[in-house]
C-alpha positions as CSV (number, residue, x, y, z in Angstrom):
1,M,78.4,82.6,117.4
2,I,79.9,80.5,120.1
3,T,81.8,77.3,119.1
4,S,81.8,74.1,121.3
5,H,85.2,75.1,122.7
6,G,83.7,78.4,124.0
7,T,85.6,80.6,121.6
8,Q,83.9,83.4,119.7
9,L,83.8,83.6,116.0
10,H,83.3,86.8,114.2
11,M,81.1,86.6,111.2
12,R,81.7,89.4,108.7
13,T,78.6,91.3,107.9
14,E,77.8,92.7,104.4
15,F,78.5,96.2,105.8
16,E,81.9,95.2,107.0
17,S,82.6,93.8,103.6
18,L,81.2,96.8,101.8
19,G,83.3,99.1,104.1
20,D,86.5,97.3,103.0
21,R,85.6,97.5,99.4
22,L,85.0,101.3,99.8
23,I,88.3,101.8,101.5
24,R,90.1,99.9,98.7
25,F,88.2,102.2,96.1
26,G,89.2,105.3,98.2
27,Q,92.8,104.4,98.2
28,A,92.8,103.7,94.5
29,L,91.4,107.2,93.7
30,K,94.3,108.7,95.6
31,E,97.0,106.8,93.4
32,P,97.8,108.4,90.2
33,E,98.9,105.1,88.7
34,T,95.4,103.5,89.1
35,T,93.8,102.9,85.7
36,V,90.3,103.9,84.7
37,G,89.6,100.1,84.3
38,Q,90.7,99.5,87.9
39,L,88.6,102.3,89.3
40,T,85.6,101.1,87.4
41,S,86.0,97.6,88.7
42,L,86.4,98.9,92.3
43,A,83.4,101.2,92.0
44,N,81.2,98.4,90.6
45,S,82.2,96.1,93.6
46,C,80.8,98.9,95.8
47,G,77.7,99.2,93.8
48,I,78.7,102.5,92.4
49,A,78.2,103.4,88.7
50,L,81.4,105.3,88.0
51,K,81.0,107.9,85.3
52,L,84.1,109.9,84.2
53,R,84.3,112.9,82.0
54,A,87.6,114.3,80.5
55,V,87.8,117.9,80.1
56,A,90.7,119.4,78.0
57,E,92.5,122.3,79.7
58,S,94.0,125.0,77.4
59,G,96.2,127.9,78.1
60,G,95.7,131.5,77.2
61,R,95.8,132.5,73.6
62,D,98.7,134.6,72.3
63,D,96.7,136.5,69.7
64,D,94.4,138.2,72.3
65,V,95.3,141.8,72.1
């Protein structure tokens, strides 16, 4: 788009906006202090249905002989 003064305006496309949201989501995934609620909100803004599963880790048993 060109204005009457001859300067060019850059109109953000939906893809550029999505790219920005995906970058924010990716950065939040890397930060340990990000909450599940924040991740869910960021994922939803990208059109991603975030499904998390918690798995308990356990150490070896002492009574295994």
